[in-house]
matplotlib code that plots the C-alpha trace (Angstrom):
import matplotlib.pyplot as plt

x = [0.0, 1.5, 1.6, -1.5, -3.5, -2.2, -3.3, -6.7, -7.3, -6.2, -8.5, -11.4, -10.9, -10.6, -13.8, -15.6, -14.4, -15.5, -18.9, -19.5, -18.8, -20.8, -23.8, -23.4, -23.4, -26.3, -28.4, -27.7, -28.1, -24.5, -23.7, -26.1, -24.6, -25.9, -22.7, -20.8, -23.5, -22.9, -19.1, -18.2, -15.0, -12.3, -13.7, -12.8, -15.4, -18.2, -17.0, -16.7, -20.3, -21.6, -19.7, -20.8, -24.4, -24.3, -22.5, -24.7, -27.3, -29.5, -29.0, -31.9, -31.4, -33.6, -31.5, -30.3, -27.0, -26.8, -24.4, -22.1, -22.1, -21.2, -18.4, -16.9, -17.1, -15.3, -12.6, -12.1, -13.0, -15.2, -13.2, -14.1, -17.6, -18.4, -17.6, -19.1, -22.7, -24.2, -27.7, -26.5, -23.7, -23.3, -21.5, -20.0, -18.3, -15.6, -15.4, -13.2, -10.5, -7.7, -5.1, -7.2, -10.5, -11.7, -13.2, -15.5, -15.8, -18.0, -18.6, -20.9, -22.4, -20.4, -18.5, -15.7, -16.5, -15.5, -14.4, -13.7, -11.7, -11.6, -9.2, -10.2, -7.9, -9.0, -5.5, -2.0, -1.1, 2.3, 1.0, -1.4, 1.2, 1.4, -2.3, -2.9, -0.2, -1.9, -5.2, -3.5, -1.9, -5.3, -7.0, -4.2, -4.6, -8.4, -7.7, -5.3, -8.0, -10.5, -12.7, -12.1, -11.9, -11.1, -10.3, -9.4, -7.7, -8.6, -6.7, -8.8, -7.1, -7.7, -5.2, -4.9, -1.5, 0.7, 1.6, 5.0, 6.3, 7.9, 11.4, 10.6, 10.1, 7.2, 4.6, 5.3, 1.7, -1.2, -3.6, -5.5, -5.0, -8.0, -8.7, -11.4, -10.3, -11.0, -12.2, -14.7, -16.2, -16.4, -18.3, -20.6, -21.4, -22.4, -24.6, -26.3, -27.4, -28.6, -30.6, -32.2, -35.7, -34.9, -34.7, -33.9, -31.1, -29.8, -29.6, -27.9, -25.2, -24.8, -24.3, -21.7, -19.9, -19.7, -18.2, -15.6, -14.8, -14.2, -12.0, -9.9, -9.8, -12.1, -15.0, -16.1, -14.0, -10.8, -11.8, -12.4, -8.9, -7.4, -9.1, -7.6, -4.2, -4.3, -5.4, -2.5, 0.1, -1.0, -0.1, 3.4, 2.0, -0.5, 2.2, 4.1, 0.9, 0.1, 3.5, 3.2, -0.3, 1.3, 4.0, 1.5, -1.1, 0.0, -0.3, -3.9, -4.7, -3.2, -5.3, -8.5, -7.6, -7.0, -10.3, -12.0, -10.3, -11.4, -15.0, -14.9, -13.6, -16.3, -19.0, -17.6, -17.7, -21.2, -22.5, -20.4, -18.2, -14.5, -11.9, -11.0, -7.5, -8.6, -8.0, -7.1, -4.7, -3.5, -1.5, -1.7, 1.8, 1.6, -0.6, -2.6, -3.2, -6.3, -7.9, -9.7, -11.3, -13.4, -15.8, -17.2, -18.9, -17.7, -20.3, -20.1, -18.5, -18.9, -18.0, -18.9, -16.0, -15.3, -12.8, -11.4, -8.9, -7.2, -7.5, -8.4, -6.3, -7.4, -6.2, -9.7, -10.9, -12.7, -14.0, -15.6, -17.3, -19.1, -20.0, -20.7, -17.6, -18.2, -15.6, -17.4, -18.6, -20.7, -23.1, -23.8, -27.0, -25.3, -24.5, -28.1, -29.3, -26.9, -28.3, -31.8, -30.5, -29.4, -32.8, -34.8, -32.6, -32.3, -28.5, -26.0, -24.1, -20.3, -18.1, -15.8, -16.8, -16.1, -18.0, -21.5, -23.3, -22.4, -24.0, -22.2, -19.8, -18.6, -16.7, -15.7, -12.7, -12.8, -10.7, -13.0, -16.0, -14.6, -14.1, -17.5, -19.0, -17.7, -19.4, -22.0, -24.9, -24.1, -22.0, -22.1, -20.1, -22.3, -25.6, -24.6, -23.3, -26.5, -28.6, -26.6, -27.1, -30.8, -31.0, -28.9, -31.0, -34.1, -32.5, -30.1, -32.1, -29.8, -26.7, -26.6, -27.7]
y = [0.0, 3.4, 6.5, 8.1, 4.9, 4.8, 8.4, 7.8, 4.7, 6.6, 9.5, 7.2, 5.3, 8.6, 9.7, 6.6, 7.1, 10.7, 9.9, 7.1, 9.3, 12.1, 9.8, 8.7, 12.3, 13.2, 10.2, 10.8, 14.6, 14.8, 17.7, 20.0, 21.8, 25.2, 26.0, 25.7, 27.7, 30.5, 30.1, 29.4, 27.8, 28.6, 31.8, 31.5, 33.8, 32.0, 28.6, 30.0, 31.2, 27.8, 25.8, 28.3, 28.0, 24.2, 24.5, 27.2, 25.8, 28.7, 28.1, 28.0, 24.2, 23.6, 20.8, 22.9, 21.8, 18.3, 19.3, 21.1, 18.1, 15.8, 18.2, 18.3, 14.5, 13.9, 16.6, 17.4, 14.1, 13.1, 14.9, 18.3, 17.1, 16.2, 19.7, 21.8, 23.1, 22.6, 23.8, 27.3, 27.7, 30.9, 31.2, 34.2, 34.7, 37.3, 37.8, 40.8, 40.9, 43.4, 41.2, 40.0, 38.4, 34.8, 33.2, 31.2, 31.6, 29.4, 29.7, 28.2, 29.9, 28.1, 30.3, 30.4, 29.7, 26.8, 28.2, 26.9, 29.1, 28.0, 29.5, 28.6, 28.6, 27.3, 27.9, 27.7, 30.9, 31.2, 34.0, 31.6, 30.8, 34.4, 34.7, 31.6, 32.4, 35.7, 33.9, 31.4, 34.2, 35.9, 32.7, 32.0, 35.5, 35.0, 31.7, 33.4, 35.9, 32.9, 34.1, 31.0, 27.5, 25.3, 26.4, 24.6, 26.3, 24.6, 25.1, 24.0, 23.6, 21.5, 18.8, 19.4, 21.1, 21.9, 25.5, 26.5, 30.0, 32.1, 31.3, 27.6, 27.1, 25.0, 26.3, 25.7, 26.3, 23.9, 23.8, 21.1, 20.8, 19.4, 19.0, 19.6, 16.4, 14.0, 15.7, 18.1, 15.5, 12.9, 15.4, 16.5, 12.9, 12.5, 15.6, 13.9, 11.0, 13.5, 15.4, 12.2, 13.5, 17.0, 16.6, 20.2, 20.4, 16.9, 17.6, 20.9, 19.2, 16.6, 19.3, 21.0, 17.6, 17.3, 20.7, 19.9, 16.7, 18.6, 21.2, 18.3, 16.2, 13.4, 14.0, 12.1, 14.3, 13.3, 9.6, 10.1, 11.4, 8.6, 6.1, 7.8, 7.9, 4.2, 3.5, 5.4, 4.1, 0.5, 0.8, 1.9, 2.8, 5.1, 6.7, 7.7, 9.0, 11.1, 12.6, 13.5, 15.1, 17.2, 18.4, 19.5, 21.0, 24.6, 24.0, 22.8, 26.0, 28.2, 26.5, 27.0, 30.7, 30.9, 29.2, 31.7, 34.6, 33.3, 33.0, 36.6, 37.9, 36.1, 37.4, 41.0, 41.0, 39.6, 42.5, 45.3, 45.6, 46.4, 45.6, 48.3, 48.4, 49.6, 46.4, 43.7, 41.1, 37.8, 35.9, 32.3, 31.1, 30.3, 28.5, 31.7, 32.4, 33.8, 36.2, 39.5, 41.3, 44.5, 45.0, 48.5, 50.8, 54.3, 56.2, 53.9, 54.9, 51.3, 48.0, 44.3, 42.7, 39.1, 37.5, 34.1, 33.4, 30.2, 31.1, 34.3, 36.2, 33.9, 30.9, 29.6, 28.5, 31.4, 30.6, 32.8, 36.1, 38.3, 41.7, 45.3, 47.4, 51.1, 53.8, 57.0, 58.6, 56.5, 59.5, 59.8, 59.2, 56.2, 54.6, 54.9, 53.3, 50.4, 49.9, 49.8, 47.1, 45.2, 45.3, 44.6, 41.7, 40.3, 40.4, 40.3, 43.3, 43.0, 44.1, 46.1, 49.7, 49.5, 46.3, 47.0, 44.1, 40.4, 38.0, 34.8, 33.7, 30.1, 28.6, 25.2, 23.7, 26.4, 25.3, 22.5, 24.8, 27.5, 25.1, 23.6, 27.1, 27.3, 24.2, 24.9, 23.9, 26.2, 28.9, 30.9, 33.9, 34.5, 34.0, 36.2, 39.1, 39.0, 39.1, 42.0, 44.0, 43.3, 44.5, 47.6, 48.5, 48.6, 51.3, 53.1, 52.9, 54.4, 54.2, 50.4, 50.0]
z = [0.0, -1.0, 1.2, -0.4, 0.2, 3.8, 4.4, 2.8, 4.9, 8.1, 7.4, 6.7, 10.0, 11.9, 10.3, 11.4, 15.0, 15.0, 13.4, 15.9, 18.9, 17.4, 17.1, 20.7, 21.9, 19.7, 20.7, 24.4, 24.3, 25.4, 23.0, 25.0, 27.9, 29.0, 30.9, 27.6, 25.7, 28.2, 27.7, 31.3, 30.2, 32.9, 34.3, 38.0, 39.4, 37.6, 38.7, 42.3, 42.0, 40.8, 43.4, 46.1, 45.2, 45.6, 48.9, 50.3, 52.8, 51.8, 48.1, 45.6, 45.2, 48.2, 49.7, 52.6, 54.0, 52.4, 49.6, 52.1, 54.4, 51.5, 50.5, 54.0, 54.4, 51.1, 51.4, 55.1, 56.7, 59.6, 62.3, 60.9, 59.8, 63.5, 64.8, 62.1, 62.6, 59.1, 59.9, 60.9, 58.3, 56.3, 53.0, 51.3, 47.9, 47.2, 51.0, 51.7, 54.5, 55.0, 53.3, 50.3, 49.2, 49.7, 46.7, 49.0, 52.8, 55.0, 58.7, 61.2, 64.2, 66.9, 69.4, 68.4, 64.8, 62.5, 59.2, 55.6, 53.2, 49.5, 47.1, 43.5, 40.6, 37.2, 35.7, 37.2, 39.1, 40.7, 43.0, 44.8, 47.4, 48.6, 48.7, 50.7, 53.1, 53.9, 54.4, 56.7, 58.8, 59.0, 60.2, 62.7, 64.1, 64.5, 66.2, 68.6, 69.5, 70.0, 67.2, 65.2, 66.7, 63.7, 60.2, 57.0, 54.0, 50.7, 47.5, 44.5, 41.1, 38.0, 39.0, 42.8, 42.5, 45.5, 46.1, 44.8, 45.4, 42.7, 44.2, 44.0, 47.7, 48.9, 51.4, 55.1, 56.3, 56.5, 53.5, 51.7, 47.9, 46.0, 42.3, 39.8, 38.1, 41.1, 44.3, 42.8, 40.4, 43.2, 45.4, 42.6, 41.8, 45.4, 45.0, 42.0, 44.3, 47.0, 44.4, 42.9, 43.6, 42.6, 38.8, 37.8, 40.4, 39.6, 35.8, 36.4, 38.5, 35.7, 33.2, 35.4, 35.9, 32.1, 31.8, 34.5, 32.7, 29.5, 31.3, 32.8, 29.6, 30.8, 28.4, 25.3, 23.0, 25.0, 24.8, 21.1, 20.7, 22.8, 20.5, 17.4, 19.0, 19.8, 16.3, 14.8, 17.2, 16.6, 12.9, 11.8, 8.4, 10.0, 12.2, 9.0, 7.4, 10.5, 10.5, 6.8, 7.4, 10.2, 7.8, 5.2, 7.6, 7.1, 3.3, 3.8, 5.8, 3.2, 0.5, 2.6, 2.8, -1.0, -1.6, 0.7, -1.1, -4.5, -3.3, -1.9, -5.2, -7.2, -4.8, -4.9, -8.7, -8.7, -6.5, -7.8, -4.7, -4.5, -1.9, 0.7, 1.9, 5.4, 7.2, 4.7, 5.9, 4.6, 7.2, 6.1, 6.7, 10.4, 12.9, 13.6, 9.9, 8.4, 5.9, 6.3, 3.3, 3.5, 0.6, -0.2, -2.7, -3.5, -1.4, 1.7, 5.0, 6.2, 4.7, 4.6, 6.5, 6.0, 8.5, 9.0, 11.8, 12.7, 16.4, 18.2, 20.7, 23.5, 21.7, 20.9, 17.4, 16.0, 12.6, 10.0, 10.8, 8.3, 9.7, 8.9, 9.8, 10.4, 9.8, 10.9, 14.1, 16.4, 16.6, 12.9, 10.9, 9.1, 12.4, 13.6, 10.4, 10.9, 14.4, 12.9, 10.5, 13.5, 15.1, 11.9, 10.8, 14.4, 14.0, 16.9, 18.0, 18.1, 21.0, 18.8, 18.1, 14.4, 13.9, 15.0, 13.3, 13.2, 10.8, 11.8, 14.5, 14.6, 17.6, 16.4, 14.5, 12.0, 9.0, 8.1, 8.7, 6.6, 3.7, 4.2, 3.9, 0.4, -0.9, -3.6, -1.5, 1.4, -0.3, 2.9, 1.7, -1.3, 0.5, 3.5, 1.4, -0.6, 2.5, 4.0, 0.8, 0.9, 4.5, 3.7, 0.7, 2.9, 5.1, 2.7, -0.5, -3.2, -0.9, -1.1, -4.6]

ax = plt.figure().add_subplot(projection="3d")
ax.plot(x, y, z, "-o")
ax.set_aspect("equal")
plt.show()
Protein backbone atom coordinates (compact mmCIF):
# COMPACT_ATOMS: atom_id res chain seq x y z
CA UNK A 1 0.00 0.00 0.00
CA UNK A 2 1.52 3.36 -1.00
CA UNK A 3 1.60 6.47 1.15
CA UNK A 4 -1.49 8.07 -0.42
CA UNK A 5 -3.52 4.91 0.23
CA UNK A 6 -2.24 4.84 3.82
CA UNK A 7 -3.31 8.45 4.35
CA UNK A 8 -6.73 7.83 2.79
CA UNK A 9 -7.27 4.73 4.93
CA UNK A 10 -6.15 6.57 8.09
CA UNK A 11 -8.45 9.53 7.43
CA UNK A 12 -11.36 7.21 6.70
CA UNK A 13 -10.87 5.32 9.97
CA UNK A 14 -10.57 8.58 11.93
CA UNK A 15 -13.76 9.74 10.25
CA UNK A 16 -15.56 6.56 11.36
CA UNK A 17 -14.43 7.07 14.98
CA UNK A 18 -15.50 10.74 15.00
CA UNK A 19 -18.86 9.91 13.41
CA UNK A 20 -19.52 7.08 15.87
CA UNK A 21 -18.81 9.28 18.88
CA UNK A 22 -20.83 12.14 17.42
CA UNK A 23 -23.79 9.75 17.05
CA UNK A 24 -23.43 8.66 20.69
CA UNK A 25 -23.37 12.27 21.88
CA UNK A 26 -26.34 13.23 19.72
CA UNK A 27 -28.41 10.21 20.75
CA UNK A 28 -27.74 10.85 24.44
CA UNK A 29 -28.09 14.64 24.33
CA UNK A 30 -24.45 14.83 25.39
CA UNK A 31 -23.73 17.71 23.03
CA UNK A 32 -26.07 20.01 24.95
CA UNK A 33 -24.56 21.84 27.89
CA UNK A 34 -25.93 25.20 29.00
CA UNK A 35 -22.71 26.01 30.86
CA UNK A 36 -20.80 25.69 27.58
CA UNK A 37 -23.46 27.67 25.73
CA UNK A 38 -22.87 30.48 28.24
CA UNK A 39 -19.10 30.09 27.68
CA UNK A 40 -18.24 29.45 31.31
CA UNK A 41 -14.96 27.77 30.24
CA UNK A 42 -12.28 28.55 32.86
CA UNK A 43 -13.73 31.77 34.30
CA UNK A 44 -12.81 31.50 37.96
CA UNK A 45 -15.45 33.84 39.35
CA UNK A 46 -18.25 31.98 37.56
CA UNK A 47 -16.97 28.57 38.73
CA UNK A 48 -16.72 29.95 42.27
CA UNK A 49 -20.31 31.23 42.04
CA UNK A 50 -21.59 27.85 40.78
CA UNK A 51 -19.72 25.84 43.42
CA UNK A 52 -20.78 28.28 46.14
CA UNK A 53 -24.45 27.99 45.17
CA UNK A 54 -24.31 24.21 45.58
CA UNK A 55 -22.46 24.52 48.90
CA UNK A 56 -24.75 27.21 50.30
CA UNK A 57 -27.26 25.82 52.85
CA UNK A 58 -29.53 28.71 51.84
CA UNK A 59 -29.01 28.10 48.12
CA UNK A 60 -31.87 27.99 45.64
CA UNK A 61 -31.42 24.20 45.20
CA UNK A 62 -33.63 23.64 48.25
CA UNK A 63 -31.54 20.81 49.70
CA UNK A 64 -30.32 22.94 52.60
CA UNK A 65 -26.98 21.80 54.05
CA UNK A 66 -26.81 18.34 52.40
CA UNK A 67 -24.38 19.31 49.61
CA UNK A 68 -22.13 21.10 52.09
CA UNK A 69 -22.13 18.11 54.43
CA UNK A 70 -21.20 15.84 51.52
CA UNK A 71 -18.37 18.20 50.52
CA UNK A 72 -16.89 18.31 54.01
CA UNK A 73 -17.13 14.54 54.44
CA UNK A 74 -15.31 13.91 51.13
CA UNK A 75 -12.64 16.62 51.36
CA UNK A 76 -12.07 17.36 55.06
CA UNK A 77 -13.03 14.10 56.72
CA UNK A 78 -15.23 13.12 59.65
CA UNK A 79 -13.19 14.92 62.31
CA UNK A 80 -14.12 18.32 60.87
CA UNK A 81 -17.59 17.12 59.85
CA UNK A 82 -18.37 16.18 63.45
CA UNK A 83 -17.59 19.67 64.83
CA UNK A 84 -19.13 21.76 62.06
CA UNK A 85 -22.68 23.08 62.58
CA UNK A 86 -24.18 22.62 59.09
CA UNK A 87 -27.68 23.81 59.86
CA UNK A 88 -26.52 27.30 60.86
CA UNK A 89 -23.72 27.71 58.33
CA UNK A 90 -23.32 30.89 56.31
CA UNK A 91 -21.51 31.20 52.99
CA UNK A 92 -19.98 34.24 51.29
CA UNK A 93 -18.28 34.71 47.92
CA UNK A 94 -15.59 37.31 47.23
CA UNK A 95 -15.38 37.83 51.00
CA UNK A 96 -13.16 40.83 51.73
CA UNK A 97 -10.53 40.89 54.49
CA UNK A 98 -7.68 43.43 54.97
CA UNK A 99 -5.13 41.15 53.26
CA UNK A 100 -7.25 40.01 50.31
CA UNK A 101 -10.50 38.42 49.24
CA UNK A 102 -11.66 34.84 49.75
CA UNK A 103 -13.23 33.15 46.71
CA UNK A 104 -15.53 31.17 49.01
CA UNK A 105 -15.81 31.63 52.79
CA UNK A 106 -18.01 29.37 54.95
CA UNK A 107 -18.55 29.68 58.70
CA UNK A 108 -20.90 28.15 61.23
CA UNK A 109 -22.44 29.90 64.24
CA UNK A 110 -20.36 28.12 66.88
CA UNK A 111 -18.51 30.27 69.43
CA UNK A 112 -15.73 30.38 68.43
CA UNK A 113 -16.52 29.65 64.76
CA UNK A 114 -15.51 26.79 62.53
CA UNK A 115 -14.39 28.17 59.18
CA UNK A 116 -13.68 26.90 55.63
CA UNK A 117 -11.75 29.08 53.18
CA UNK A 118 -11.63 28.01 49.53
CA UNK A 119 -9.16 29.53 47.07
CA UNK A 120 -10.25 28.58 43.55
CA UNK A 121 -7.85 28.60 40.57
CA UNK A 122 -8.98 27.25 37.21
CA UNK A 123 -5.53 27.95 35.73
CA UNK A 124 -2.02 27.72 37.15
CA UNK A 125 -1.07 30.87 39.07
CA UNK A 126 2.34 31.22 40.73
CA UNK A 127 0.98 34.00 42.98
CA UNK A 128 -1.41 31.65 44.78
CA UNK A 129 1.19 30.81 47.43
CA UNK A 130 1.44 34.41 48.61
CA UNK A 131 -2.35 34.73 48.67
CA UNK A 132 -2.92 31.55 50.67
CA UNK A 133 -0.15 32.41 53.12
CA UNK A 134 -1.89 35.73 53.87
CA UNK A 135 -5.19 33.89 54.40
CA UNK A 136 -3.51 31.40 56.72
CA UNK A 137 -1.92 34.22 58.77
CA UNK A 138 -5.33 35.94 59.01
CA UNK A 139 -7.02 32.73 60.20
CA UNK A 140 -4.23 32.00 62.70
CA UNK A 141 -4.61 35.53 64.11
CA UNK A 142 -8.36 35.02 64.49
CA UNK A 143 -7.70 31.69 66.21
CA UNK A 144 -5.29 33.37 68.64
CA UNK A 145 -8.04 35.86 69.50
CA UNK A 146 -10.47 32.94 70.05
CA UNK A 147 -12.72 34.14 67.21
CA UNK A 148 -12.08 30.96 65.20
CA UNK A 149 -11.88 27.48 66.75
CA UNK A 150 -11.11 25.29 63.73
CA UNK A 151 -10.33 26.37 60.17
CA UNK A 152 -9.42 24.62 56.95
CA UNK A 153 -7.74 26.31 54.02
CA UNK A 154 -8.59 24.59 50.72
CA UNK A 155 -6.69 25.14 47.48
CA UNK A 156 -8.84 24.05 44.50
CA UNK A 157 -7.09 23.65 41.13
CA UNK A 158 -7.73 21.53 38.01
CA UNK A 159 -5.21 18.85 39.03
CA UNK A 160 -4.87 19.36 42.79
CA UNK A 161 -1.52 21.14 42.49
CA UNK A 162 0.66 21.90 45.49
CA UNK A 163 1.63 25.51 46.09
CA UNK A 164 5.02 26.51 44.76
CA UNK A 165 6.27 30.04 45.39
CA UNK A 166 7.95 32.12 42.70
CA UNK A 167 11.35 31.34 44.22
CA UNK A 168 10.64 27.61 43.96
CA UNK A 169 10.06 27.09 47.69
CA UNK A 170 7.16 25.01 48.95
CA UNK A 171 4.55 26.27 51.42
CA UNK A 172 5.32 25.73 55.11
CA UNK A 173 1.74 26.30 56.33
CA UNK A 174 -1.21 23.92 56.46
CA UNK A 175 -3.58 23.80 53.51
CA UNK A 176 -5.51 21.11 51.65
CA UNK A 177 -5.00 20.81 47.88
CA UNK A 178 -7.99 19.36 46.03
CA UNK A 179 -8.67 18.97 42.31
CA UNK A 180 -11.45 19.59 39.84
CA UNK A 181 -10.34 16.37 38.11
CA UNK A 182 -10.99 14.03 41.05
CA UNK A 183 -12.23 15.65 44.27
CA UNK A 184 -14.73 18.09 42.80
CA UNK A 185 -16.21 15.51 40.43
CA UNK A 186 -16.43 12.93 43.24
CA UNK A 187 -18.31 15.44 45.41
CA UNK A 188 -20.61 16.50 42.56
CA UNK A 189 -21.43 12.88 41.78
CA UNK A 190 -22.39 12.49 45.43
CA UNK A 191 -24.62 15.56 45.02
CA UNK A 192 -26.34 13.90 42.04
CA UNK A 193 -27.38 11.04 44.33
CA UNK A 194 -28.55 13.46 47.01
CA UNK A 195 -30.63 15.38 44.43
CA UNK A 196 -32.17 12.23 42.90
CA UNK A 197 -35.71 13.47 43.61
CA UNK A 198 -34.95 17.05 42.57
CA UNK A 199 -34.69 16.61 38.77
CA UNK A 200 -33.88 20.23 37.84
CA UNK A 201 -31.11 20.39 40.43
CA UNK A 202 -29.83 16.90 39.56
CA UNK A 203 -29.57 17.56 35.83
CA UNK A 204 -27.90 20.93 36.40
CA UNK A 205 -25.24 19.19 38.48
CA UNK A 206 -24.82 16.56 35.75
CA UNK A 207 -24.25 19.29 33.17
CA UNK A 208 -21.69 20.96 35.41
CA UNK A 209 -19.92 17.63 35.91
CA UNK A 210 -19.72 17.26 32.13
CA UNK A 211 -18.20 20.75 31.84
CA UNK A 212 -15.62 19.94 34.53
CA UNK A 213 -14.77 16.69 32.74
CA UNK A 214 -14.23 18.64 29.52
CA UNK A 215 -11.98 21.16 31.29
CA UNK A 216 -9.94 18.31 32.81
CA UNK A 217 -9.77 16.21 29.62
CA UNK A 218 -12.07 13.43 30.77
CA UNK A 219 -14.96 14.00 28.37
CA UNK A 220 -16.09 12.08 25.29
CA UNK A 221 -13.99 14.30 23.02
CA UNK A 222 -10.85 13.31 24.96
CA UNK A 223 -11.79 9.62 24.80
CA UNK A 224 -12.39 10.07 21.09
CA UNK A 225 -8.85 11.44 20.70
CA UNK A 226 -7.42 8.61 22.77
CA UNK A 227 -9.12 6.07 20.49
CA UNK A 228 -7.64 7.79 17.43
CA UNK A 229 -4.16 7.91 19.02
CA UNK A 230 -4.32 4.20 19.81
CA UNK A 231 -5.43 3.48 16.25
CA UNK A 232 -2.49 5.43 14.81
CA UNK A 233 0.14 4.13 17.24
CA UNK A 234 -1.00 0.55 16.64
CA UNK A 235 -0.10 0.75 12.94
CA UNK A 236 3.41 1.87 11.81
CA UNK A 237 2.04 2.85 8.38
CA UNK A 238 -0.53 5.10 10.04
CA UNK A 239 2.21 6.70 12.17
CA UNK A 240 4.13 7.66 9.02
CA UNK A 241 0.94 8.98 7.43
CA UNK A 242 0.05 11.05 10.52
CA UNK A 243 3.52 12.61 10.51
CA UNK A 244 3.17 13.49 6.84
CA UNK A 245 -0.26 15.06 7.43
CA UNK A 246 1.27 17.19 10.16
CA UNK A 247 4.00 18.36 7.77
CA UNK A 248 1.47 19.54 5.17
CA UNK A 249 -1.10 20.97 7.61
CA UNK A 250 -0.03 24.59 7.07
CA UNK A 251 -0.28 24.03 3.31
CA UNK A 252 -3.86 22.84 3.82
CA UNK A 253 -4.70 25.97 5.81
CA UNK A 254 -3.16 28.19 3.16
CA UNK A 255 -5.29 26.47 0.52
CA UNK A 256 -8.47 27.03 2.56
CA UNK A 257 -7.60 30.74 2.78
CA UNK A 258 -6.95 30.89 -0.97
CA UNK A 259 -10.30 29.20 -1.61
CA UNK A 260 -12.02 31.69 0.68
CA UNK A 261 -10.32 34.63 -1.07
CA UNK A 262 -11.40 33.27 -4.46
CA UNK A 263 -15.02 33.03 -3.32
CA UNK A 264 -14.88 36.56 -1.87
CA UNK A 265 -13.56 37.93 -5.16
CA UNK A 266 -16.31 36.14 -7.15
CA UNK A 267 -18.96 37.43 -4.75
CA UNK A 268 -17.59 40.99 -4.90
CA UNK A 269 -17.69 40.96 -8.70
CA UNK A 270 -21.25 39.58 -8.71
CA UNK A 271 -22.55 42.45 -6.54
CA UNK A 272 -20.36 45.29 -7.84
CA UNK A 273 -18.22 45.62 -4.68
CA UNK A 274 -14.52 46.42 -4.46
CA UNK A 275 -11.88 45.59 -1.85
CA UNK A 276 -11.05 48.27 0.66
CA UNK A 277 -7.46 48.45 1.94
CA UNK A 278 -8.57 49.63 5.37
CA UNK A 279 -7.98 46.39 7.22
CA UNK A 280 -7.06 43.72 4.70
CA UNK A 281 -4.68 41.08 5.93
CA UNK A 282 -3.51 37.78 4.59
CA UNK A 283 -1.45 35.95 7.17
CA UNK A 284 -1.73 32.32 6.12
CA UNK A 285 1.82 31.15 6.69
CA UNK A 286 1.59 30.27 10.38
CA UNK A 287 -0.63 28.52 12.90
CA UNK A 288 -2.64 31.68 13.58
CA UNK A 289 -3.18 32.39 9.89
CA UNK A 290 -6.27 33.83 8.38
CA UNK A 291 -7.87 36.22 5.92
CA UNK A 292 -9.73 39.47 6.26
CA UNK A 293 -11.26 41.35 3.34
CA UNK A 294 -13.39 44.52 3.48
CA UNK A 295 -15.84 45.03 0.59
CA UNK A 296 -17.22 48.49 -0.22
CA UNK A 297 -18.88 50.81 -2.69
CA UNK A 298 -17.71 54.33 -3.47
CA UNK A 299 -20.26 56.19 -1.35
CA UNK A 300 -20.07 53.95 1.73
CA UNK A 301 -18.48 54.94 5.04
CA UNK A 302 -18.95 51.35 6.15
CA UNK A 303 -17.95 48.01 4.67
CA UNK A 304 -18.88 44.34 4.62
CA UNK A 305 -16.02 42.74 6.51
CA UNK A 306 -15.27 39.06 5.98
CA UNK A 307 -12.85 37.49 8.48
CA UNK A 308 -11.39 34.08 8.96
CA UNK A 309 -8.92 33.45 11.79
CA UNK A 310 -7.20 30.20 12.71
CA UNK A 311 -7.47 31.13 16.38
CA UNK A 312 -8.44 34.31 18.16
CA UNK A 313 -6.33 36.24 20.66
CA UNK A 314 -7.40 33.95 23.51
CA UNK A 315 -6.24 30.86 21.66
CA UNK A 316 -9.72 29.63 20.86
CA UNK A 317 -10.86 28.45 17.44
CA UNK A 318 -12.68 31.45 16.04
CA UNK A 319 -14.00 30.58 12.59
CA UNK A 320 -15.61 32.78 9.95
CA UNK A 321 -17.25 36.09 10.80
CA UNK A 322 -19.09 38.31 8.33
CA UNK A 323 -20.05 41.70 9.72
CA UNK A 324 -20.67 45.33 8.87
CA UNK A 325 -17.65 47.41 9.79
CA UNK A 326 -18.24 51.13 10.37
CA UNK A 327 -15.58 53.80 9.81
CA UNK A 328 -17.36 56.97 10.86
CA UNK A 329 -18.55 58.63 14.07
CA UNK A 330 -20.67 56.54 16.42
CA UNK A 331 -23.10 59.51 16.63
CA UNK A 332 -23.82 59.85 12.91
CA UNK A 333 -27.00 59.17 10.92
CA UNK A 334 -25.33 56.24 9.13
CA UNK A 335 -24.52 54.56 12.43
CA UNK A 336 -28.13 54.94 13.61
CA UNK A 337 -29.35 53.28 10.43
CA UNK A 338 -26.88 50.44 10.86
CA UNK A 339 -28.25 49.88 14.36
CA UNK A 340 -31.76 49.79 12.87
CA UNK A 341 -30.49 47.09 10.50
CA UNK A 342 -29.36 45.15 13.55
CA UNK A 343 -32.83 45.27 15.08
CA UNK A 344 -34.77 44.61 11.89
CA UNK A 345 -32.64 41.67 10.79
CA UNK A 346 -32.27 40.34 14.38
CA UNK A 347 -28.49 40.40 14.01
CA UNK A 348 -26.04 40.25 16.91
CA UNK A 349 -24.07 43.32 17.95
CA UNK A 350 -20.29 42.97 18.13
CA UNK A 351 -18.09 44.11 21.02
CA UNK A 352 -15.77 46.11 18.77
CA UNK A 353 -16.81 49.71 18.10
CA UNK A 354 -16.10 49.54 14.39
CA UNK A 355 -17.99 46.27 13.88
CA UNK A 356 -21.49 47.01 14.97
CA UNK A 357 -23.26 44.07 13.35
CA UNK A 358 -22.36 40.40 13.21
CA UNK A 359 -23.97 37.97 10.81
CA UNK A 360 -22.17 34.81 11.85
CA UNK A 361 -19.76 33.68 14.52
CA UNK A 362 -18.57 30.10 14.62
CA UNK A 363 -16.70 28.62 17.60
CA UNK A 364 -15.69 25.17 16.42
CA UNK A 365 -12.73 23.67 14.50
CA UNK A 366 -12.81 26.40 11.96
CA UNK A 367 -10.66 25.30 9.03
CA UNK A 368 -13.05 22.51 8.10
CA UNK A 369 -16.04 24.78 8.72
CA UNK A 370 -14.56 27.53 6.55
CA UNK A 371 -14.06 25.11 3.67
CA UNK A 372 -17.52 23.61 4.17
CA UNK A 373 -19.02 27.09 3.87
CA UNK A 374 -17.65 27.33 0.35
CA UNK A 375 -19.44 24.22 -0.88
CA UNK A 376 -21.95 24.95 -3.61
CA UNK A 377 -24.94 23.92 -1.49
CA UNK A 378 -24.11 26.20 1.44
CA UNK A 379 -22.04 28.91 -0.26
CA UNK A 380 -22.15 30.91 2.94
CA UNK A 381 -20.13 33.88 1.70
CA UNK A 382 -22.34 34.54 -1.33
CA UNK A 383 -25.63 34.03 0.54
CA UNK A 384 -24.62 36.18 3.51
CA UNK A 385 -23.28 39.09 1.44
CA UNK A 386 -26.49 38.97 -0.64
CA UNK A 387 -28.57 39.07 2.54
CA UNK A 388 -26.57 41.98 3.99
CA UNK A 389 -27.08 43.97 0.79
CA UNK A 390 -30.81 43.31 0.90
CA UNK A 391 -30.98 44.53 4.51
CA UNK A 392 -28.91 47.62 3.69
CA UNK A 393 -31.03 48.47 0.68
CA UNK A 394 -34.13 48.61 2.87
CA UNK A 395 -32.49 51.25 5.09
CA UNK A 396 -30.13 53.10 2.74
CA UNK A 397 -32.06 52.90 -0.53
CA UNK A 398 -29.76 54.42 -3.16
CA UNK A 399 -26.73 54.20 -0.86
CA UNK A 400 -26.61 50.42 -1.06
CA UNK A 401 -27.71 49.98 -4.64
